[in-house]
C-alpha positions as CSV (number, residue, x, y, z in Angstrom):
1,M,0.0,0.0,0.0
2,S,1.2,3.5,-0.7
3,S,1.4,6.2,2.0
4,S,-1.1,8.3,0.0
5,V,-4.0,6.2,1.3
6,P,-6.2,8.4,3.5
7,Q,-6.1,7.5,7.2
8,G,-9.3,6.7,9.0
9,H,-11.0,9.2,11.4
10,T,-9.0,9.6,14.5
11,W,-11.9,10.7,16.7
12,A,-9.8,13.3,18.3
13,Q,-10.4,17.0,18.3
14,K,-8.2,18.9,15.9
15,V,-6.5,22.1,17.1
16,K,-7.8,24.9,15.0
17,K,-5.2,27.1,13.3
18,E,-5.8,30.8,13.5
19,D,-6.4,31.1,9.8
20,E,-8.8,28.2,9.6
21,E,-12.5,28.8,9.5
22,E,-14.6,26.8,12.0
23,D,-16.4,23.8,10.6
24,P,-20.1,24.6,9.9
25,L,-21.0,21.4,11.7
26,D,-19.0,22.4,14.8
27,Q,-20.7,25.8,14.7
28,L,-24.2,24.2,14.5
29,I,-23.4,21.9,17.5
30,S,-22.0,24.8,19.5
31,R,-25.1,26.9,18.9
32,S,-27.3,23.9,19.8
33,G,-26.1,23.8,23.4
34,C,-25.1,20.2,22.9
35,A,-21.4,20.6,22.5
36,A,-20.5,19.0,25.8
37,S,-22.4,15.8,24.9
38,H,-20.8,15.9,21.4
39,F,-17.3,16.1,22.9
40,A,-18.2,13.3,25.3
41,V,-19.0,11.1,22.2
42,Q,-15.7,12.1,20.6
43,E,-13.7,11.4,23.8
44,C,-15.4,8.0,24.2
45,M,-14.6,7.1,20.6
46,A,-11.0,8.2,21.0
47,Q,-10.7,6.0,24.0
48,H,-12.5,2.9,22.9
49,Q,-12.4,3.1,19.1
50,D,-15.8,1.2,19.2
51,W,-19.1,3.1,18.9
52,R,-20.9,0.2,20.6
53,Q,-19.1,1.0,23.8
54,C,-20.2,4.7,23.5
55,Q,-23.9,4.2,23.3
56,P,-24.8,6.1,26.5
57,Q,-22.9,9.2,25.2
58,V,-24.4,8.8,21.7
59,Q,-27.9,8.6,23.3
60,A,-27.3,11.7,25.4
61,F,-26.1,13.6,22.4
62,R,-29.1,12.4,20.3
63,D,-31.5,13.4,23.1
64,C,-29.9,16.8,23.4
65,M,-30.1,17.5,19.7
66,S,-33.7,16.2,19.6
67,E,-34.7,18.6,22.4
68,Q,-32.9,21.5,20.6
69,Q,-34.7,20.7,17.3
70,A,-38.1,20.7,19.1
71,R,-37.3,24.1,20.7
72,R,-36.3,25.4,17.3
73,R,-39.5,24.2,15.7
74,K,-41.6,25.8,18.4
75,E,-39.7,29.1,18.0
76,L,-40.2,29.1,14.3
77,Q,-43.9,28.3,14.6
78,R,-44.3,31.1,17.2
79,R,-42.6,33.5,14.8
80,K,-44.7,32.4,11.9
81,E,-47.9,32.8,14.0
82,H,-46.7,36.2,15.2
83,A,-45.9,37.4,11.7
84,S,-49.3,36.2,10.3
85,A,-51.1,38.0,13.2
86,H,-49.5,41.3,12.2
87,C,-50.4,41.1,8.4
């Protein structure tokens, strides 16, 4: 095999260089309020290298994101109702 074969995901946080833009996915997760549970998944994966051993962390992240999405839907619905009431 040649050394140009891409390496698999390392499951470790990368240090951001000053001139790099933040990943849009990382921005989304940060804004969601679920960054801590996301980092817990990443840490577990770095330690165990087996997603099956990280199911509690995965479930916590999933629950957090689901709650955030529900809050977002409610807010968008509220704004839509508010805008239609003022037309």
